[in-house]
Each structure stands twice: as C-alpha cells, then as structure tokens.
C-alpha positions, 0 to 999 in steps of 0.5 A: 516527472513521473513517479514509480511506486516501488513495493519491497515483498517477500513473497512475490506471488502472494503480494500479487494476489493482494494488491490486486485484490485490494486495490484492483490493479491489473498486472503488467509487465513481469520481470522474471521470477524477481519483480513485476509492474501493476497498472490502474493507478495514478503511477504505477506500482513496482512489486519487488520480492527482495529476500527476509534478511536481506540488506535494504540500503548499503548504509542500513544499520538492519535487516529487511524484514515483513513483519510490521515496519515502521517508514516516515512514506506510506500509501494513501489510497483514495476509495469512494467506499472505505468500509467496503474497501476495509473488508477487502483488504482484511479479507486479503489478509491487511490489518486494521491499525486504527478503525475509521476517524472522520476528519473535516475533509473525509474519512481515514481508515489506517492499516498494514499489507500482510508484508508490514507495509503501512498505507492508509484508506481515504474518502475524501466528502465535501471539498476533500482537503480543500475544506480545510486549506487556510 
C-alpha cells in the first residue's frame, strides 16, 4: 500500500515556495490551479488549495482555518542538521513552537508551517528509536 500526504493550504504558490525551500521537495505534476504534487520525500506530498471558511468534511462542526490549529496527525521530517532545518523554516515563515529537546534517541523541535499545520523536525543520534525499544 502506498502513502500519499495531502496538506490543505489557502495560498498554493506560497505553499509551494515554503515546502520546496524548507524540505527540499521538488514540484511534480500540477493539477490545475488547486493542487500540486511535491516529490523528494519517502511519500509524495500533495498541496491542495482550499479556501479559508470552507467546510473540511461533511460532518465537520467548524470551518477550515489557516491559523494554528490542532490535529491528531502531523508530519515528522527527519534531518541530519536540525538547527539548520529550523533556521531555514523560520526564514520561510514557520513558527518554532518548542525549542530543540534532547531525547535518548535524538533531538526534536516542534514547529508550525505558515498555514497552521504542525510538524516536527527530528534528528536521530546513535541507534535512533532503537535506543528506546524495550
């Protein structure tokens, strides 16, 4: 089974600039004015232009917003240089929500993109997650 990642944004051109510069992804196919495929990660990322105030799902109780919002799903981007990745993201409009925290398996920084979507940068050290497998 393949995994496709879809990220809603309100400004497609701004999102393309952010995701290509910060995560070093490259544009693939363009699906008219409302969607683009980004390549270079382990799964393709699709940026989908959805207007603020639109209904995100049939039974949704709130309208789509691009201010910081909580969701139980987020993306972790693995990097070999977490400080450089954070600087690049901040330069492109991301927010650092929690500074780098050291863990037994590596380092973690909690971030948000300019569209309110949370993500993390992860830098593994040593055995990575295997260091905490019990």
